[in-house]
N, C-alpha and C positions, 0 to 999 in steps of 0.2 A: 594388490588386492582387489582395489577400487571402492569408494564409497557405496556405502549401503544404507538403508531406513535406519533411522535412530544415530548416525556418527553426528559429533556435533563438528562442523568445518568453519573456516573464516574462507571468503572469497573478496578478490574485487571486482568491481562490476562498473559498467555504463548502460543506462537505458536510455533509448532513442526511439522517436515515433520514424515513420517510414519517411519523411522531409528531411531525417537527419539531426532534429531539435533535440535536445539533451533534456530528458524529465528528471533523470535521477543518477547519481553517481556516487559510489563509495568514496571517492577523493572530495565530493563536496563535504560529507561526514566526516572527514581527517583520519578515518580508519576503515579496515575493512570488514564487512558484514558478517557477523558471526549468527549461525542458526543451526537447528538440529533438524536433520533431513527426515522430511516425511512427519514432520509433528503440525504441520497446518500453520505454522508461523508466517511462511509465503504463498505468493500465488503458486497455482498447481504448476503450470508450465514450468516456471524457475526452478520449483521444487526439484520436481523428477528429472530435469534436465544435467543436474549433475551426479546423479547415480552413476555408478561405474568409471567414473572418472578420478584421477589421481592428482596428487599434489603438483604444480605446474602447469599442468593442463589449461589451454587456451581456447575458448571456444565462442561462438555466436549462436543465438537462437534466435528464431522469429516465432512470437506468439499472438494467434487468434484470440479475439474476446473470452471464447470459451475456456481458454486456458491461462486466463489472465483475470480480469474483472469485470466479466460476463459482458453477454448483448447489452444495449441500451435499451430500458423499457420504456415505452408511452406510459403516460397513465400514473408514472412515479411521483407526481407533482400535489403539491399541499399548499392549500391558502393558509396563512397564519394570521388572525389579528394583528395589527401592528402593534395594539397595546400590549402584545407578549412577547417583544422583540427587546433585549436587554436595554435598559435606559442608558443615557448617555453613548450611544453607537449610533451611528446614523448607517441605516441599511442601504447598500448599492449593488446593483446587479453585477452578478460575477463573485460578490463575498462569500466564504465559505464558512458555515458554521458546524459547531457539533452540536448534533442534537439526541436525543433520547427516543427510541423506539417504544412503542407499547410494550413491548415485553423486555425493558430495561437494559437494550443494547446501545452503545454508542454508536452513532453514524454521522457521517458526512453529508451536509445538504449545502446546495449553492442556492443562492438566490438568482431568479430566473427575472421577475417582475416586482416592481414597488409602487405602491399607489398610496393615497391619504389613508384608506382603510387598513389596506392588507399587504402582505410580502407572501409572494409566492415561492416557495422552496421545491427544488427538482431533488429528489431524494436518492436518485442513480449516483453511485460511486463516480467522481470526477473522473475516471480512466475507463468507465463503462462503456463498452463499445469500439476500443481503439485498440489497434494492432502494435504491440510493442516488442521492442528488439533490443536484445540486451547480447554485450560483450562479457564476457565470465573468465575470470580467473581464478583457479583453487590455490589459495595461498597454503592453507593449513590442514589438517585434520587430526582426530583424538584431542580435541580439545575438551577443555573442562567447561562444565555448566556454568553460567553466571550465579551469582549469589541471589538469593531473592530478591534483593533489595535492588537491585540491578534489570528489574524486569524489563525497563525499556518504555512502559507504559505512561512515565510521566505522574504516577500515581503518589509517590513520594511514600509508601509502607510497604511492608514486607506482604508478600503472597503465600 
């Protein structure tokens, strides 16, 4: 019948950059990834790639930035006074932090510069502007939704 929007499925996957470097894999997590197709849980290109597929199907996809984490946007840097940085942690270039946007959404920022007074944060997603390759295998369809406490966000409470 083929996978359709709204189905809850499990997949095994490996994500690589064009140079072959693995950036993520279900094997690393020790279990297949479960998600609801079309719910916006995953990047657009990965989510839509499973539509019409069946259990046992194995395939590869190449996603351009627009289908993944978007294009890298210049001007997404922000200087933060060093005294606003968490105490007891020494900021280093390349370090990633979770920050809150003005609208209350959590985002990942990467430290790009460190001075005596300021820390410069790049607010682009770390994978913005990158072409992503995935090998995907459909393991199961018709899965049950996770219990609310298993939301995976790490919040520790029910939604």
